[in-house]
A tleap script that builds the chain and sets N, CA, C and O, in Angstrom:
source leaprc.protein.ff14SB
mol = sequence {
  NMET LEU ASP GLY LEU ASP GLU GLU GLU CYS
  LEU GLU GLU GLY GLY GLN ALA THR GLU LYS
  LYS MET ARG LEU SER MET HIE GLN VAL LYS
  ALA LEU GLU LYS ASN PHE ASP VAL GLY ASN
  LYS LEU GLU PRO GLU ARG LYS VAL LYS LEU
  ALA GLU GLU LEU GLY LEU GLN PRO ARG GLN
  VAL ALA ILE TRP PHE GLN ASN ARG ARG VAL
  ARG TRP LYS THR LYS VAL LEU GLU LYS ASP
  TYR ALA MET LEU LYS ALA ASN ARG GLU LYS
  GLU PRO PRO ARG ASN CYS SER ASP CYS LEU
  ASN SER PRO SER ASP ASN ARG GLN LEU SER
  GLY ASP ASP CYS PRO SER VAL VAL PHE CASN
}
set mol.1.N position { 126.478 97.247 117.606 }
set mol.1.CA position { 126.182 97.328 116.168 }
set mol.1.C position { 126.255 95.929 115.510 }
set mol.1.O position { 127.220 95.192 115.712 }
set mol.2.N position { 125.240 95.588 114.739 }
set mol.2.CA position { 125.201 94.243 114.051 }
set mol.2.C position { 125.065 94.446 112.590 }
set mol.2.O position { 124.150 95.108 112.099 }
set mol.3.N position { 126.033 93.837 111.880 }
set mol.3.CA position { 125.980 93.921 110.384 }
set mol.3.C position { 125.801 95.334 109.869 }
set mol.3.O position { 125.062 95.535 108.906 }
set mol.4.N position { 126.423 96.287 110.449 }
set mol.4.CA position { 126.234 97.673 109.982 }
set mol.4.C position { 124.974 98.378 110.382 }
set mol.4.O position { 124.659 99.465 109.895 }
set mol.5.N position { 124.240 97.725 111.301 }
set mol.5.CA position { 122.992 98.289 111.669 }
set mol.5.C position { 123.085 98.743 113.159 }
set mol.5.O position { 123.712 98.064 113.972 }
set mol.6.N position { 122.472 99.866 113.495 }
set mol.6.CA position { 122.398 100.323 114.824 }
set mol.6.C position { 121.157 99.823 115.484 }
set mol.6.O position { 120.099 99.824 114.853 }
set mol.7.N position { 121.220 99.400 116.709 }
set mol.7.CA position { 120.036 98.854 117.450 }
set mol.7.C position { 119.356 99.969 118.174 }
set mol.7.O position { 120.029 100.851 118.708 }
set mol.8.N position { 118.046 99.968 118.216 }
set mol.8.CA position { 117.332 100.880 119.017 }
set mol.8.C position { 116.199 100.063 119.588 }
set mol.8.O position { 115.504 99.338 118.875 }
set mol.9.N position { 116.023 100.197 120.907 }
set mol.9.CA position { 114.922 99.460 121.583 }
set mol.9.C position { 113.601 100.216 121.318 }
set mol.9.O position { 113.524 101.443 121.380 }
set mol.10.N position { 112.593 99.423 121.025 }
set mol.10.CA position { 111.305 99.968 120.982 }
set mol.10.C position { 110.581 99.751 122.255 }
set mol.10.O position { 110.551 98.617 122.733 }
set mol.11.N position { 110.011 100.713 122.826 }
set mol.11.CA position { 109.301 100.641 124.111 }
set mol.11.C position { 107.781 100.686 123.964 }
set mol.11.O position { 107.236 101.457 123.174 }
set mol.12.N position { 107.129 99.859 124.729 }
set mol.12.CA position { 105.608 99.913 124.808 }
set mol.12.C position { 105.242 101.029 125.762 }
set mol.12.O position { 106.133 101.657 126.334 }
set mol.13.N position { 103.968 101.294 125.952 }
set mol.13.CA position { 103.497 102.326 126.797 }
set mol.13.C position { 104.012 102.123 128.177 }
set mol.13.O position { 104.384 103.096 128.833 }
set mol.14.N position { 104.058 100.863 128.675 }
set mol.14.CA position { 104.580 100.625 130.007 }
set mol.14.C position { 106.108 100.722 130.186 }
set mol.14.O position { 106.621 100.542 131.291 }
set mol.15.N position { 106.776 100.988 129.164 }
set mol.15.CA position { 108.200 101.235 129.254 }
set mol.15.C position { 109.039 99.930 129.106 }
set mol.15.O position { 110.254 99.963 129.298 }
set mol.16.N position { 108.430 98.850 128.785 }
set mol.16.CA position { 109.113 97.578 128.557 }
set mol.16.C position { 109.633 97.413 127.125 }
set mol.16.O position { 108.971 97.751 126.144 }
set mol.17.N position { 110.813 96.894 127.065 }
set mol.17.CA position { 111.329 96.718 125.655 }
set mol.17.C position { 110.643 95.515 124.980 }
set mol.17.O position { 110.482 94.439 125.557 }
set mol.18.N position { 110.260 95.766 123.744 }
set mol.18.CA position { 109.497 94.716 123.080 }
set mol.18.C position { 110.323 94.010 121.996 }
set mol.18.O position { 110.246 92.792 121.834 }
set mol.19.N position { 111.102 94.788 121.269 }
set mol.19.CA position { 111.820 94.324 120.153 }
set mol.19.C position { 112.966 95.254 119.834 }
set mol.19.O position { 112.972 96.395 120.295 }
set mol.20.N position { 113.925 94.809 119.071 }
set mol.20.CA position { 115.004 95.648 118.569 }
set mol.20.C position { 114.684 96.165 117.265 }
set mol.20.O position { 114.338 95.416 116.352 }
set mol.21.N position { 114.791 97.521 117.127 }
set mol.21.CA position { 114.576 98.106 115.814 }
set mol.21.C position { 115.938 98.418 115.192 }
set mol.21.O position { 116.744 99.141 115.778 }
set mol.22.N position { 116.184 97.876 114.021 }
set mol.22.CA position { 117.455 98.023 113.364 }
set mol.22.C position { 117.478 99.220 112.499 }
set mol.22.O position { 116.610 99.405 111.646 }
set mol.23.N position { 118.478 100.053 112.709 }
set mol.23.CA position { 118.650 101.328 111.939 }
set mol.23.C position { 119.782 101.032 110.895 }
set mol.23.O position { 120.732 100.319 111.219 }
set mol.24.N position { 119.689 101.548 109.715 }
set mol.24.CA position { 120.630 101.379 108.684 }
set mol.24.C position { 121.843 102.396 108.955 }
set mol.24.O position { 121.650 103.463 109.540 }
set mol.25.N position { 123.035 102.018 108.517 }
set mol.25.CA position { 124.121 102.901 108.703 }
set mol.25.C position { 124.114 103.905 107.565 }
set mol.25.O position { 123.409 103.725 106.571 }
set mol.26.N position { 124.899 104.958 107.712 }
set mol.26.CA position { 124.890 106.041 106.738 }
set mol.26.C position { 125.405 105.509 105.334 }
set mol.26.O position { 124.976 105.955 104.270 }
set mol.27.N position { 126.312 104.567 105.428 }
set mol.27.CA position { 126.919 103.961 104.243 }
set mol.27.C position { 125.825 103.164 103.540 }
set mol.27.O position { 125.704 103.215 102.316 }
set mol.28.N position { 125.028 102.429 104.317 }
set mol.28.CA position { 123.928 101.611 103.650 }
set mol.28.C position { 122.855 102.518 103.048 }
set mol.28.O position { 122.392 102.256 101.937 }
set mol.29.N position { 122.452 103.568 103.745 }
set mol.29.CA position { 121.461 104.530 103.234 }
set mol.29.C position { 121.959 105.192 101.986 }
set mol.29.O position { 121.186 105.333 101.038 }
set mol.30.N position { 123.256 105.625 101.920 }
set mol.30.CA position { 123.798 106.245 100.675 }
set mol.30.C position { 123.807 105.269 99.587 }
set mol.30.O position { 123.418 105.639 98.480 }
set mol.31.N position { 124.196 104.083 99.763 }
set mol.31.CA position { 124.176 103.045 98.740 }
set mol.31.C position { 122.738 102.788 98.206 }
set mol.31.O position { 122.503 102.607 97.011 }
set mol.32.N position { 121.798 102.787 99.178 }
set mol.32.CA position { 120.443 102.501 98.714 }
set mol.32.C position { 119.942 103.717 97.967 }
set mol.32.O position { 119.289 103.555 96.937 }
set mol.33.N position { 120.211 104.925 98.428 }
set mol.33.CA position { 119.741 106.117 97.735 }
set mol.33.C position { 120.370 106.131 96.270 }
set mol.33.O position { 119.722 106.434 95.269 }
set mol.34.N position { 121.597 105.796 96.270 }
set mol.34.CA position { 122.323 105.857 94.908 }
set mol.34.C position { 121.617 104.865 93.983 }
set mol.34.O position { 121.407 105.161 92.807 }
set mol.35.N position { 121.255 103.710 94.494 }
set mol.35.CA position { 120.567 102.666 93.619 }
set mol.35.C position { 119.182 103.103 93.321 }
set mol.35.O position { 118.674 102.793 92.244 }
set mol.36.N position { 118.527 103.812 94.212 }
set mol.36.CA position { 117.212 104.278 93.968 }
set mol.36.C position { 117.208 105.322 92.786 }
set mol.36.O position { 116.286 105.357 91.971 }
set mol.37.N position { 118.231 106.120 92.742 }
set mol.37.CA position { 118.362 107.155 91.738 }
set mol.37.C position { 118.533 106.544 90.388 }
set mol.37.O position { 118.136 107.132 89.382 }
set mol.38.N position { 119.137 105.333 90.339 }
set mol.38.CA position { 119.327 104.584 89.089 }
set mol.38.C position { 117.956 104.044 88.579 }
set mol.38.O position { 117.634 104.097 87.392 }
set mol.39.N position { 117.186 103.530 89.547 }
set mol.39.CA position { 115.874 103.074 89.167 }
set mol.39.C position { 115.106 102.765 90.501 }
set mol.39.O position { 115.662 102.194 91.438 }
set mol.40.N position { 113.845 103.160 90.533 }
set mol.40.CA position { 113.108 103.084 91.750 }
set mol.40.C position { 112.327 101.665 91.884 }
set mol.40.O position { 111.598 101.441 92.851 }
set mol.41.N position { 112.514 100.822 90.947 }
set mol.41.CA position { 111.960 99.449 91.109 }
set mol.41.C position { 113.078 98.546 91.129 }
set mol.41.O position { 114.109 98.740 90.485 }
set mol.42.N position { 112.847 97.473 91.935 }
set mol.42.CA position { 113.911 96.453 92.146 }
set mol.42.C position { 113.589 95.189 91.445 }
set mol.42.O position { 112.517 94.619 91.645 }
set mol.43.N position { 114.551 94.701 90.571 }
set mol.43.CA position { 114.391 93.317 90.089 }
set mol.43.C position { 114.915 92.382 91.160 }
set mol.43.O position { 115.757 92.772 91.969 }
set mol.44.N position { 114.437 91.177 91.175 }
set mol.44.CA position { 114.875 90.246 92.225 }
set mol.44.C position { 116.442 90.058 92.242 }
set mol.44.O position { 117.028 89.996 93.323 }
set mol.45.N position { 117.076 89.974 91.124 }
set mol.45.CA position { 118.504 89.826 91.103 }
set mol.45.C position { 119.257 91.021 91.718 }
set mol.45.O position { 120.219 90.896 92.476 }
set mol.46.N position { 118.734 92.170 91.324 }
set mol.46.CA position { 119.379 93.382 91.914 }
set mol.46.C position { 119.163 93.528 93.368 }
set mol.46.O position { 120.046 94.002 94.084 }
set mol.47.N position { 118.007 93.133 93.837 }
set mol.47.CA position { 117.650 93.138 95.248 }
set mol.47.C position { 118.642 92.262 96.029 }
set mol.47.O position { 119.254 92.712 96.998 }
set mol.48.N position { 118.784 91.048 95.603 }
set mol.48.CA position { 119.703 90.064 96.253 }
set mol.48.C position { 121.087 90.573 96.278 }
set mol.48.O position { 121.722 90.537 97.332 }
set mol.49.N position { 121.629 91.073 95.130 }
set mol.49.CA position { 122.947 91.578 95.030 }
set mol.49.C position { 123.200 92.736 95.963 }
set mol.49.O position { 124.252 92.871 96.587 }
set mol.50.N position { 122.196 93.548 96.021 }
set mol.50.CA position { 122.329 94.804 96.838 }
set mol.50.C position { 122.359 94.390 98.326 }
set mol.50.O position { 123.152 94.886 99.126 }
set mol.51.N position { 121.480 93.483 98.634 }
set mol.51.CA position { 121.420 92.998 100.032 }
set mol.51.C position { 122.763 92.357 100.498 }
set mol.51.O position { 123.255 92.610 101.598 }
set mol.52.N position { 123.317 91.520 99.597 }
set mol.52.CA position { 124.510 90.956 99.881 }
set mol.52.C position { 125.680 91.991 100.121 }
set mol.52.O position { 126.446 91.892 101.079 }
set mol.53.N position { 125.751 92.941 99.220 }
set mol.53.CA position { 126.711 93.956 99.313 }
set mol.53.C position { 126.649 94.771 100.592 }
set mol.53.O position { 127.673 95.193 101.130 }
set mol.54.N position { 125.417 94.986 101.072 }
set mol.54.CA position { 125.153 95.868 102.223 }
set mol.54.C position { 125.000 95.089 103.568 }
set mol.54.O position { 124.839 95.697 104.626 }
set mol.55.N position { 125.052 93.770 103.500 }
set mol.55.CA position { 124.881 92.972 104.727 }
set mol.55.C position { 123.488 92.992 105.192 }
set mol.55.O position { 123.288 92.870 106.401 }
set mol.56.N position { 122.500 93.131 104.384 }
set mol.56.CA position { 121.104 93.206 104.801 }
set mol.56.C position { 120.391 92.006 104.217 }
set mol.56.O position { 120.931 91.281 103.382 }
set mol.57.N position { 119.122 91.805 104.692 }
set mol.57.CA position { 118.262 90.802 104.143 }
set mol.57.C position { 117.611 91.343 102.934 }
set mol.57.O position { 117.277 92.527 102.907 }
set mol.58.N position { 117.396 90.506 101.869 }
set mol.58.CA position { 116.710 91.066 100.707 }
set mol.58.C position { 115.369 91.776 101.007 }
set mol.58.O position { 115.020 92.782 100.391 }
set mol.59.N position { 114.628 91.195 101.995 }
set mol.59.CA position { 113.336 91.768 102.425 }
set mol.59.C position { 113.557 93.203 102.944 }
set mol.59.O position { 112.749 94.082 102.646 }
set mol.60.N position { 114.652 93.465 103.729 }
set mol.60.CA position { 114.858 94.807 104.226 }
set mol.60.C position { 115.080 95.771 103.046 }
set mol.60.O position { 114.576 96.894 103.067 }
set mol.61.N position { 115.814 95.350 102.041 }
set mol.61.CA position { 116.026 96.157 100.856 }
set mol.61.C position { 114.752 96.489 100.179 }
set mol.61.O position { 114.479 97.641 99.842 }
set mol.62.N position { 113.918 95.399 99.968 }
set mol.62.CA position { 112.630 95.627 99.299 }
set mol.62.C position { 111.735 96.575 100.050 }
set mol.62.O position { 111.066 97.401 99.428 }
set mol.63.N position { 111.694 96.490 101.371 }
set mol.63.CA position { 110.858 97.421 102.167 }
set mol.63.C position { 111.430 98.774 102.117 }
set mol.63.O position { 110.655 99.729 102.062 }
set mol.64.N position { 112.730 98.964 102.130 }
set mol.64.CA position { 113.364 100.253 102.092 }
set mol.64.C position { 112.997 100.963 100.726 }
set mol.64.O position { 112.734 102.166 100.692 }
set mol.65.N position { 112.992 100.209 99.675 }
set mol.65.CA position { 112.635 100.729 98.351 }
set mol.65.C position { 111.176 101.097 98.338 }
set mol.65.O position { 110.819 102.138 97.786 }
set mol.66.N position { 110.286 100.260 98.943 }
set mol.66.CA position { 108.907 100.544 98.917 }
set mol.66.C position { 108.632 101.792 99.735 }
set mol.66.O position { 107.840 102.632 99.309 }
set mol.67.N position { 109.238 101.939 100.859 }
set mol.67.CA position { 109.047 103.142 101.671 }
set mol.67.C position { 109.639 104.449 100.922 }
set mol.67.O position { 109.084 105.544 101.014 }
set mol.68.N position { 110.729 104.246 100.227 }
set mol.68.CA position { 111.308 105.369 99.569 }
set mol.68.C position { 110.480 105.787 98.387 }
set mol.68.O position { 110.397 106.981 98.098 }
set mol.69.N position { 109.845 104.833 97.670 }
set mol.69.CA position { 108.932 105.188 96.540 }
set mol.69.C position { 107.747 105.977 97.109 }
set mol.69.O position { 107.271 106.868 96.405 }
set mol.70.N position { 107.235 105.735 98.299 }
set mol.70.CA position { 106.237 106.447 98.808 }
set mol.70.C position { 106.633 107.882 99.194 }
set mol.70.O position { 105.862 108.826 99.021 }
set mol.71.N position { 107.816 108.009 99.704 }
set mol.71.CA position { 108.295 109.349 100.112 }
set mol.71.C position { 108.530 110.127 98.755 }
set mol.71.O position { 108.261 111.328 98.715 }
set mol.72.N position { 109.016 109.486 97.663 }
set mol.72.CA position { 109.262 110.137 96.410 }
set mol.72.C position { 107.937 110.583 95.812 }
set mol.72.O position { 107.825 111.722 95.359 }
set mol.73.N position { 106.932 109.717 95.799 }
set mol.73.CA position { 105.686 110.021 95.226 }
set mol.73.C position { 104.985 111.190 95.996 }
set mol.73.O position { 104.335 112.044 95.394 }
set mol.74.N position { 105.140 111.189 97.294 }
set mol.74.CA position { 104.605 112.272 98.005 }
set mol.74.C position { 105.195 113.607 97.675 }
set mol.74.O position { 104.497 114.609 97.514 }
set mol.75.N position { 106.573 113.594 97.574 }
set mol.75.CA position { 107.183 114.835 97.094 }
set mol.75.C position { 106.772 115.335 95.755 }
set mol.75.O position { 106.557 116.530 95.555 }
set mol.76.N position { 106.659 114.384 94.803 }
set mol.76.CA position { 106.102 114.733 93.431 }
set mol.76.C position { 104.817 115.300 93.548 }
set mol.76.O position { 104.569 116.369 92.989 }
set mol.77.N position { 103.942 114.675 94.241 }
set mol.77.CA position { 102.576 115.264 94.389 }
set mol.77.C position { 102.508 116.672 95.056 }
set mol.77.O position { 101.732 117.548 94.673 }
set mol.78.N position { 103.309 116.801 95.994 }
set mol.78.CA position { 103.368 118.183 96.709 }
set mol.78.C position { 103.886 119.146 95.694 }
set mol.78.O position { 103.329 120.241 95.618 }
set mol.79.N position { 104.864 118.874 94.922 }
set mol.79.CA position { 105.467 119.755 93.932 }
set mol.79.C position { 104.384 120.062 92.930 }
set mol.79.O position { 104.163 121.233 92.620 }
set mol.80.N position { 103.688 119.047 92.400 }
set mol.80.CA position { 102.703 119.228 91.374 }
set mol.80.C position { 101.540 120.162 91.936 }
set mol.80.O position { 101.087 121.072 91.241 }
set mol.81.N position { 101.115 119.924 93.110 }
set mol.81.CA position { 100.055 120.679 93.799 }
set mol.81.C position { 100.529 122.101 93.904 }
set mol.81.O position { 99.765 123.003 93.560 }
set mol.82.N position { 101.731 122.367 94.354 }
set mol.82.CA position { 102.192 123.700 94.470 }
set mol.82.C position { 102.215 124.440 93.117 }
set mol.82.O position { 101.915 125.630 93.026 }
set mol.83.N position { 102.570 123.704 92.111 }
set mol.83.CA position { 102.598 124.268 90.708 }
set mol.83.C position { 101.204 124.618 90.269 }
set mol.83.O position { 100.952 125.698 89.736 }
set mol.84.N position { 100.298 123.688 90.500 }
set mol.84.CA position { 98.901 123.909 90.105 }
set mol.84.C position { 98.289 125.096 90.829 }
set mol.84.O position { 97.545 125.886 90.247 }
set mol.85.N position { 98.617 125.204 92.115 }
set mol.85.CA position { 98.043 126.177 92.922 }
set mol.85.C position { 98.663 127.622 92.502 }
set mol.85.O position { 97.960 128.632 92.521 }
set mol.86.N position { 99.902 127.641 92.159 }
set mol.86.CA position { 100.504 128.869 91.739 }
set mol.86.C position { 99.854 129.334 90.376 }
set mol.86.O position { 99.538 130.509 90.186 }
set mol.87.N position { 99.686 128.400 89.500 }
set mol.87.CA position { 99.061 128.640 88.218 }
set mol.87.C position { 97.654 129.084 88.385 }
set mol.87.O position { 97.213 129.950 87.629 }
set mol.88.N position { 96.883 128.538 89.357 }
set mol.88.CA position { 95.593 128.839 89.565 }
set mol.88.C position { 95.470 130.269 90.163 }
set mol.88.O position { 94.541 131.001 89.823 }
set mol.89.N position { 96.408 130.656 91.048 }
set mol.89.CA position { 96.426 131.983 91.529 }
set mol.89.C position { 96.727 133.024 90.536 }
set mol.89.O position { 96.329 134.173 90.729 }
set mol.90.N position { 97.392 132.712 89.499 }
set mol.90.CA position { 97.732 133.726 88.373 }
set mol.90.C position { 96.577 133.996 87.494 }
set mol.90.O position { 96.510 135.048 86.858 }
set mol.91.N position { 95.575 132.991 87.429 }
set mol.91.CA position { 94.434 133.177 86.498 }
set mol.91.C position { 93.525 134.216 87.170 }
set mol.91.O position { 93.386 134.299 88.390 }
set mol.92.N position { 92.895 135.034 86.230 }
set mol.92.CA position { 91.900 136.001 86.743 }
set mol.92.C position { 90.694 135.179 87.236 }
set mol.92.O position { 90.434 134.115 86.675 }
set mol.93.N position { 89.943 135.630 88.265 }
set mol.93.CA position { 88.781 134.962 88.719 }
set mol.93.C position { 87.731 134.887 87.625 }
set mol.93.O position { 87.613 135.833 86.846 }
set mol.94.N position { 86.981 133.836 87.530 }
set mol.94.CA position { 85.949 133.686 86.597 }
set mol.94.C position { 84.659 134.038 87.168 }
set mol.94.O position { 84.421 133.829 88.358 }
set mol.95.N position { 83.759 134.599 86.321 }
set mol.95.CA position { 82.444 134.908 86.769 }
set mol.95.C position { 81.577 133.685 86.689 }
set mol.95.O position { 81.422 133.090 85.623 }
set mol.96.N position { 80.992 133.294 87.848 }
set mol.96.CA position { 80.269 132.102 87.882 }
set mol.96.C position { 79.034 131.986 86.889 }
set mol.96.O position { 78.586 130.909 86.496 }
set mol.97.N position { 78.570 133.167 86.555 }
set mol.97.CA position { 77.432 133.153 85.605 }
set mol.97.C position { 77.870 132.606 84.269 }
set mol.97.O position { 77.067 132.012 83.551 }
set mol.98.N position { 79.226 132.809 83.895 }
set mol.98.CA position { 79.811 132.162 82.746 }
set mol.98.C position { 79.611 130.648 82.746 }
set mol.98.O position { 79.266 130.028 81.740 }
set mol.99.N position { 79.855 130.072 83.972 }
set mol.99.CA position { 79.768 128.615 84.052 }
set mol.99.C position { 78.278 128.149 84.034 }
set mol.99.O position { 77.957 127.136 83.413 }
set mol.100.N position { 77.439 128.846 84.672 }
set mol.100.CA position { 76.040 128.414 84.834 }
set mol.100.C position { 75.311 128.307 83.444 }
set mol.100.O position { 74.391 127.506 83.278 }
set mol.101.N position { 75.711 129.059 82.559 }
set mol.101.CA position { 75.024 129.057 81.211 }
set mol.101.C position { 76.121 128.803 80.120 }
set mol.101.O position { 76.321 129.641 79.241 }
set mol.102.N position { 76.774 127.719 80.186 }
set mol.102.CA position { 77.864 127.465 79.310 }
set mol.102.C position { 77.339 127.078 77.967 }
set mol.102.O position { 76.695 126.033 77.884 }
set mol.103.N position { 77.549 127.814 76.899 }
set mol.103.CA position { 77.078 127.510 75.578 }
set mol.103.C position { 77.957 126.387 74.932 }
set mol.103.O position { 77.528 125.773 73.955 }
set mol.104.N position { 79.151 126.122 75.457 }
set mol.104.CA position { 80.016 125.215 74.830 }
set mol.104.C position { 79.472 123.820 74.804 }
set mol.104.O position { 79.704 123.083 73.845 }
set mol.105.N position { 78.764 123.442 75.816 }
set mol.105.CA position { 78.234 121.957 75.770 }
set mol.105.C position { 76.721 122.008 75.823 }
set mol.105.O position { 76.088 120.957 75.929 }
set mol.106.N position { 76.131 123.146 75.755 }
set mol.106.CA position { 74.624 123.243 75.838 }
set mol.106.C position { 73.966 122.620 76.931 }
set mol.106.O position { 72.875 122.082 76.739 }
set mol.107.N position { 74.538 122.626 78.147 }
set mol.107.CA position { 73.890 122.165 79.276 }
set mol.107.C position { 74.065 123.115 80.451 }
set mol.107.O position { 75.033 123.873 80.496 }
set mol.108.N position { 73.138 123.081 81.400 }
set mol.108.CA position { 73.144 123.962 82.525 }
set mol.108.C position { 74.063 123.285 83.567 }
set mol.108.O position { 73.887 122.109 83.887 }
set mol.109.N position { 75.033 124.037 84.080 }
set mol.109.CA position { 75.925 123.595 85.100 }
set mol.109.C position { 75.487 124.106 86.463 }
set mol.109.O position { 75.042 125.248 86.584 }
set mol.110.N position { 75.606 123.290 87.468 }
set mol.110.CA position { 75.297 123.702 88.889 }
set mol.110.C position { 76.516 124.382 89.459 }
set mol.110.O position { 77.575 124.418 88.833 }
set mol.111.N position { 76.362 124.912 90.633 }
set mol.111.CA position { 77.433 125.524 91.308 }
set mol.111.C position { 78.580 124.457 91.638 }
set mol.111.O position { 79.771 124.763 91.691 }
set mol.112.N position { 78.112 123.251 91.840 }
set mol.112.CA position { 79.060 122.177 92.168 }
set mol.112.C position { 79.986 121.858 90.996 }
set mol.112.O position { 81.102 121.380 91.201 }
set mol.113.N position { 79.530 122.118 89.767 }
set mol.113.CA position { 80.328 121.837 88.626 }
set mol.113.C position { 81.258 123.031 88.160 }
set mol.113.O position { 82.087 122.907 87.258 }
set mol.114.N position { 81.052 124.122 88.817 }
set mol.114.CA position { 81.847 125.316 88.421 }
set mol.114.C position { 83.323 125.080 88.724 }
set mol.114.O position { 83.725 124.743 89.838 }
set mol.115.N position { 84.150 125.287 87.604 }
set mol.115.CA position { 85.595 125.075 87.768 }
set mol.115.C position { 86.222 126.215 88.573 }
set mol.115.O position { 87.348 126.086 89.053 }
set mol.116.N position { 85.499 127.336 88.724 }
set mol.116.CA position { 86.104 128.443 89.475 }
set mol.116.C position { 85.989 128.245 90.935 }
set mol.116.O position { 86.576 129.029 91.681 }
set mol.117.N position { 85.288 127.273 91.413 }
set mol.117.CA position { 85.100 126.971 92.904 }
set mol.117.C position { 86.307 126.275 93.340 }
set mol.117.O position { 86.651 125.216 92.816 }
set mol.118.N position { 87.021 126.887 94.371 }
set mol.118.CA position { 88.273 126.328 94.885 }
set mol.118.C position { 87.968 125.613 96.257 }
set mol.118.O position { 87.343 126.197 97.143 }
set mol.119.N position { 88.405 124.410 96.385 }
set mol.119.CA position { 88.104 123.660 97.628 }
set mol.119.C position { 89.427 123.650 98.371 }
set mol.119.O position { 90.462 123.317 97.793 }
set mol.120.N position { 89.404 124.011 99.645 }
set mol.120.CA position { 90.635 123.933 100.453 }
set mol.120.C position { 90.591 122.746 101.406 }
set mol.120.O position { 91.538 122.525 102.161 }
savepdb mol mol.pdb
quit
């Protein structure tokens, strides 16, 4: 173990070790998660301070935050999609002829413009 990091060898297809992959300790991950909950963007001073406290390089902290923001955004999008899908399923189906001759904007809509068409 180095500086609170676990080492894991990365293997190529041929089975030869190429480089050491450093894993964060549970203490480091918990501290990073706690800081992420405070704010998901890192100011340079906060990054350096956090890196010193955890025995990491500032670049490692920055990359962890970047990866964590991606995971957070994916979860938010999945949650939003599930909510939209549930709301969509609650709505009664629309008659496409209502869309094709929409008097609201006085233009002819094609089937591609129909909001009742669901793409999976």
